[in-house]
N, C-alpha and C positions, 0 to 999 in steps of 0.2 A: 562464533560466526562474528559477535560485534567486537570482540577482541581483537580478531584478524583485520578487520577494516581498520578500527583505528590504529592497529601496528602499522597497516599500507599506508593509511594517511601520513604517519608521523615520519616513514620512508620516503615518502614524495616530498614531505618539506624540508625534512633536513637536505636531501640530495640536492633539490631547488636551491636551497641557501648555499651549499659548498658549490655547487657548478653555478651558479650564479642564473640559472634559470627561472622563469616566473611559472607559477602554476595556480591554478583556480582549482578548487574541491568541491564537487557537488553531492551533496547527502541527499538524493531521493529520498520520500518516503515509499510506501507500497505503492510502484506504477500500474494502473491501469490504463485500458484504453486499446490493449491488442488480443485479437481473436487466437491468440495462445498463450496467453499469460498464463503463470501459475496459480494465478488468485482468481479474480473476478470471471474472467471467459471460462475457467475451471466450474465456479460456482454456478454460472449460468448453463454451462452444459449439463452439469448434474441436477438443476432446476427441471431443465427441458426433456433429461430422460427421466426422472424420478417422481416428479409433480409435488415434490417439497424440500426444505430445505432445514439441516439442524443447527439451532443456535446455542450455544452450549452456556451456560451461564444465563444473567438475566438481561444481556445487551445492552447494559448502561453505561460499559465504557466506551472512549472517544478514540477515534479511527479518524486518521486526516490523508487516504490516500492522494495520489497526486495522477491528474491526468497524463499520458504519454506525450501528447502534443505540447504541453507545458514543458515537460521535461525535454523536449527536442528544442523548443523555443529560447530555453534558457541556454542550452548548450551554445548554441547560437549567437546570444546575447553578449556570453562573458568574453567569448573570443575578440568581440570587438571595444570591449569596455576595459581602457586600463585600469580604471578602479576597482576590479574585480580582482587583481593579479594578486597571488601570494595570500588568498582569503580563504573561508570554506562559507559555503552557503546549505542551509537546508532548504530544498523544494519539496513542499506539501501542497496540498489541496487548500482550495478557498479558507474555508472553514471546518473545526472539527466536526464532527458526527458522530452520534451515538450510535453503537453498532446493529442497534434493534432498530433506528430508524433510517439506517442504511438499508438494511432488507426489507423495511416498509416501502421504501422508494424505488426499489428494485420490481417488488412486487406491484407496484403501481403504474409501472413502465411496462412489461413482459407481456406480452398478449395470452401467452398459457396461465391461467391460474395457476397458484400453488399454494401451500401451506406451509407456515414457518412452525417447525416444532421446537419447542422450548425444552431443552434437558436442563435439570439444576445442576451446580456444579459439580459437588460430588459425586451424583450419578455419573455424569460427562466423565470426570476422571476413571473414574472405574471401569466406565463400558469403553472407553478408548484404550485404555490398559490391558482389559482383556480384547480388545479388536485387534490390536498391534502385536499381542503374542501370538492370537490366532492366524494374523497377516503379516510377518514379519516385513514384507515389500512394501506394505504401506506406506503410504504419505502423511498418513495420520499418526501422530504420537502425542503421549499424554502429556508430554511438557509443550505443547502446542496450546493445550487449554489452559495451563497456566498464564502464558503469554497474551492469551487472546482477552484476559479480565484485566490488562494493564492500559492507562490511557496513552494513547499514541496523538497527544498535539503540541504541535508546535509554532513556531512563530518564521513567515518568511518575510520581515521588514525588513532585513539588511539587504535580500535580495532584492526586494521593491526598491527600495532607494538606490541602491548600487546599479541597477540596470532594469529596471523597470516591470521585474517578476508580477505577474498579474494572473492566477490562477485561476481557471474555471470553477464554478460549481460543482458538486460531485452530481448532482441531478444531471447537470448539461454534460458532462461527461461519459456518465454511464448510458446516458441514454443514446449516445454515438456508438457506444461497443455494442447495445442491444441490438440496434439497427444494422451495424454491419454483421452481427450473427444471424438476424433475421428472427430474432423473438420478438 
């Protein structure tokens, strides 16, 4: 997927240069804040139904999801700032947060108590591989476990400098989503 995105960006850049069009490429990290996203709202619905959530590995990996309203604001901002033309920007949350701390934040905000079940990495890989064989249509795949262990921390300094990008802290954004979902 990453290769396809980079290839698409290269096509946009090349076309823009050849045709004389200005472009701005925005690279948002995982977007949250919508009640039907594939990540956080799905996680919150799982917690609501099951009363627990599984953390694969130790949760020390850094994530930096970006609130949907911050992404929308960035889209509007780059249109009106010529200084953003022909550039690429990463859009991410205010600061990196450890995965386990993200879960603790969510746990402190939802009204329904839930347990965080920690599965060691090796056991997680084995169980998810078995699960995906039994339920091949499942969205949970073994390679996801590996990706969940990688730090995903970024700088938005250029976006801040060029068009005033100032994302909200995770706690503030997830609180909005939790309210929207009535949790």
